[in-house]
C-alpha positions in Angstrom: 130.5 11.7 125.9 131.1 7.9 125.7 134.5 6.7 124.3 134.0 4.1 121.7 137.6 3.4 120.7 141.2 4.5 121.2 144.3 3.8 119.1 147.9 5.0 119.3 148.7 6.7 116.0 151.7 8.7 114.8 152.7 9.5 118.4 149.2 10.7 119.3 145.7 9.2 119.9 143.0 8.4 117.4 139.8 8.4 119.4 136.1 7.9 118.7 133.2 9.1 120.8 129.4 9.1 120.8 127.2 11.8 122.5 123.6 12.9 122.6 123.1 15.8 120.3 120.4 18.3 121.4 120.4 19.9 118.0 120.0 16.8 116.0 117.8 15.0 118.5 119.7 11.8 118.3 123.0 10.2 119.4 126.0 11.2 117.2 129.5 9.9 116.8 132.7 11.7 115.9 136.3 10.8 115.5 139.2 13.0 116.8 142.9 12.7 116.4 145.0 14.3 119.2 148.6 14.9 118.2 151.4 14.6 120.8 151.1 17.5 123.2 153.6 17.2 126.0 153.1 20.9 127.0 149.3 20.4 127.3 148.8 23.6 125.4 145.7 24.5 123.5 146.1 23.3 119.9 144.6 24.4 116.6 141.8 22.3 115.1 141.0 21.2 111.6 137.4 19.9 110.9 137.0 17.3 108.1 133.6 16.8 106.5 133.1 13.6 104.6 131.0 12.9 101.5 127.9 10.9 100.6 127.5 7.4 102.2 130.4 8.1 104.6 130.5 8.4 108.4 133.1 9.7 110.8 135.5 6.8 110.3 136.1 6.9 106.5 138.6 9.7 106.6 140.5 8.6 109.7 141.0 5.0 108.3 141.7 5.8 104.7 143.4 9.2 104.3 146.4 8.9 106.7 146.0 12.5 107.7 147.1 11.8 111.2 150.7 11.6 110.1 150.6 15.3 108.9 148.4 16.5 111.7 151.0 15.0 114.2 153.8 16.8 112.4 152.0 20.2 112.5 150.4 19.8 115.9 146.8 20.0 114.7 143.8 18.3 116.2 141.8 16.6 113.5 138.0 16.2 114.0 135.8 14.1 111.7 132.0 14.3 112.5 129.4 12.0 110.9 127.7 13.1 107.7 124.1 13.0 109.0 121.9 12.2 112.0 121.5 8.5 112.7 119.3 6.2 114.7 115.7 4.9 115.1 113.2 7.5 114.1 115.6 9.5 111.9 114.1 10.0 108.4 115.7 8.3 105.5 115.0 8.2 101.8 111.9 6.0 101.3 113.6 4.3 98.3 116.9 3.8 100.2 118.9 5.9 97.8 122.4 6.9 98.8 122.1 10.6 98.0 119.3 11.5 100.5 118.7 10.8 104.1 121.2 8.8 106.2 124.7 9.5 105.1 123.6 12.5 103.1 122.9 15.4 105.5 124.4 18.0 103.1 125.5 20.1 106.1 122.4 22.3 106.1 119.5 23.0 108.4 116.4 21.3 107.0 113.1 23.2 107.1 110.7 20.6 105.7 109.3 17.6 107.5 110.1 14.8 108.1 113.7 16.1 107.8 113.6 19.2 110.0 113.3 17.2 113.3 116.8 15.8 113.0 118.6 17.2 109.9 120.2 20.3 111.4 123.8 19.5 110.4 124.8 23.1 109.8 124.1 24.1 113.4 125.7 20.9 114.7 129.0 21.6 112.8 129.1 25.4 113.4 127.9 25.5 117.1 127.2 22.3 119.0 130.2 20.2 118.1 132.8 22.9 118.6 131.4 23.8 122.0 131.5 20.1 123.0 135.1 19.8 121.8 136.2 23.0 123.6 134.8 21.7 126.8 136.6 18.4 126.7 139.9 18.8 124.8 142.8 21.3 124.8 141.7 23.1 121.6 142.2 26.7 120.7 138.9 27.5 119.1 140.3 30.8 117.7 142.5 28.8 115.5 140.1 26.6 113.4 140.1 25.6 109.8 137.7 23.3 107.8 138.1 20.9 104.9 136.1 18.2 103.2 135.4 15.9 100.2 132.6 16.0 97.7 129.4 16.7 99.7 131.7 17.5 102.6 133.7 19.8 100.3 130.4 21.6 99.7 129.8 21.8 103.4 133.3 23.0 104.2 133.1 25.8 101.6 129.6 27.0 102.5 130.3 26.9 106.3 133.6 28.8 105.9 132.1 31.4 103.5 129.2 32.0 105.9 131.5 32.2 108.9 134.8 33.8 107.8 135.5 35.0 111.3 135.4 31.4 112.6 137.7 29.7 110.1 141.1 30.8 109.1 141.2 28.6 105.9 139.2 26.1 104.0 140.1 23.4 101.6 138.2 20.8 99.6 138.7 17.7 97.4 136.3 17.4 94.5 133.6 19.6 96.1 130.1 20.1 94.9 130.8 23.7 94.1 127.2 24.6 93.2 124.5 22.3 94.6 121.8 24.3 92.9 123.2 23.3 89.6 123.9 19.6 90.6 121.4 16.7 90.5 122.7 15.6 93.9 122.1 19.1 95.4 118.8 19.7 93.6 117.3 16.5 95.0 118.6 17.1 98.5 117.6 20.8 98.6 114.1 20.2 97.3 113.5 17.6 100.0 115.2 19.4 102.9 114.4 23.0 102.0 111.4 22.9 99.7 110.9 24.5 96.2 111.9 28.1 97.0 115.3 28.3 95.3 116.1 31.5 97.0 116.5 29.5 100.2 118.9 27.2 98.5 121.4 30.0 97.8 122.6 30.1 101.4 124.1 26.7 101.0 125.6 27.2 97.5 129.3 28.0 97.5 129.3 29.5 94.1 126.5 32.0 95.1 128.2 32.8 98.4 131.5 33.4 96.9 130.2 35.7 94.2 128.3 37.7 96.8 131.1 38.0 99.3 133.5 40.9 99.6 136.1 38.7 101.3 136.7 35.1 102.1 139.2 32.9 103.9 142.1 31.4 101.9 140.8 28.5 99.8 142.6 25.4 98.3 140.6 23.1 96.0 141.9 19.9 94.3 139.9 18.4 91.5 140.8 15.1 89.9 140.8 15.0 86.1 139.5 11.5 85.9 136.6 12.1 88.3 133.4 10.4 87.0 131.2 13.0 88.7 133.1 16.1 87.5 130.9 17.1 84.5 127.4 16.4 85.9 127.7 17.0 89.6 130.6 19.1 90.8 130.6 22.4 88.9 134.3 23.1 89.2 134.1 25.0 85.8 131.4 27.3 87.2 133.6 28.2 90.2 136.7 28.7 88.1 134.7 31.0 85.8 133.4 33.1 88.7 136.9 33.5 90.1 138.3 34.5 86.7 135.6 37.2 86.3 136.4 38.5 89.8 140.1 38.6 89.0 139.5 40.4 85.8 138.0 43.2 87.8 141.1 43.4 90.1 139.3 41.7 93.0 140.8 38.2 93.0 139.8 35.8 95.7 142.5 34.1 97.8 141.7 30.8 96.1 143.8 28.1 94.4 141.9 25.6 92.3 144.2 22.8 91.1 143.4 20.2 88.5 145.1 16.9 89.2 145.4 14.8 86.0 144.4 11.1 86.3 142.9 11.2 89.8 139.4 10.1 90.4 136.8 10.7 93.2 138.2 8.1 95.7 140.2 8.2 98.9 143.3 7.3 96.9 143.0 10.8 95.5 142.6 12.3 99.0 145.5 10.3 100.5 147.7 11.5 97.7 147.3 15.2 98.6 146.1 15.4 102.2 149.6 16.2 103.4 149.6 19.4 101.2 146.2 20.3 102.4 147.1 20.0 106.1 150.3 22.0 105.4 148.2 24.7 103.8 146.0 24.9 106.9 149.0 24.8 109.2 150.3 28.1 107.6 147.1 29.8 108.5 146.7 28.2 112.0 149.9 29.5 113.4 
């Protein structure tokens, strides 16, 4: 790894690194906050997955999550949202919702995307192994969170790997990409036209098919411009209500926050509650 930056922050260190990724076939960057750790003991870790157009720096510079991670003794890790670099495929029209900055946290199977866009494997396997080899992290105590496209990623990764993540939370997640124009465009390009293959990356489908899931916290802003067309919160609420009516309620809390939009002002307003939620499950 190559250290790109280092800043003192809430008694800990906010660091940024780059490294060659064998899974993505390119150099990747990630940001990591290390809270004060005078005992040099292995600490729990919370992964944060950002949304469309973002990279690994948006969350660490806008959300002020380090304050709460420092209080709870949690390592915060923010990876990039897609592969980057020369030769990495991008949307030929330069659109924001496909290609660079729009990896959707899946493993692409269609060219030209499949050569680099293997973000699911990167988040689930390669990055955790790299972190465990270089930092005092207790990999058995891991949780995951995200925003928008990253909320989709956090939910699907946790639902597919409940043994790996003790809890999951999301701000304004794309709850059902198969019913979202953003998701439909990305999935058709990355995975092809077989919608059965899409389901493995659809949180609504995974949740309705699962017998159990990690504890989930979701916050959705009531003034979010993308709520009706893109996010599918109503679909997820309906599925949870149907499950609860059968006496099989999920451990999920979906909160509607009146007046809040899709921005990092929304995230910064509630990130302390999300990190406290994860801290309860990372003890």
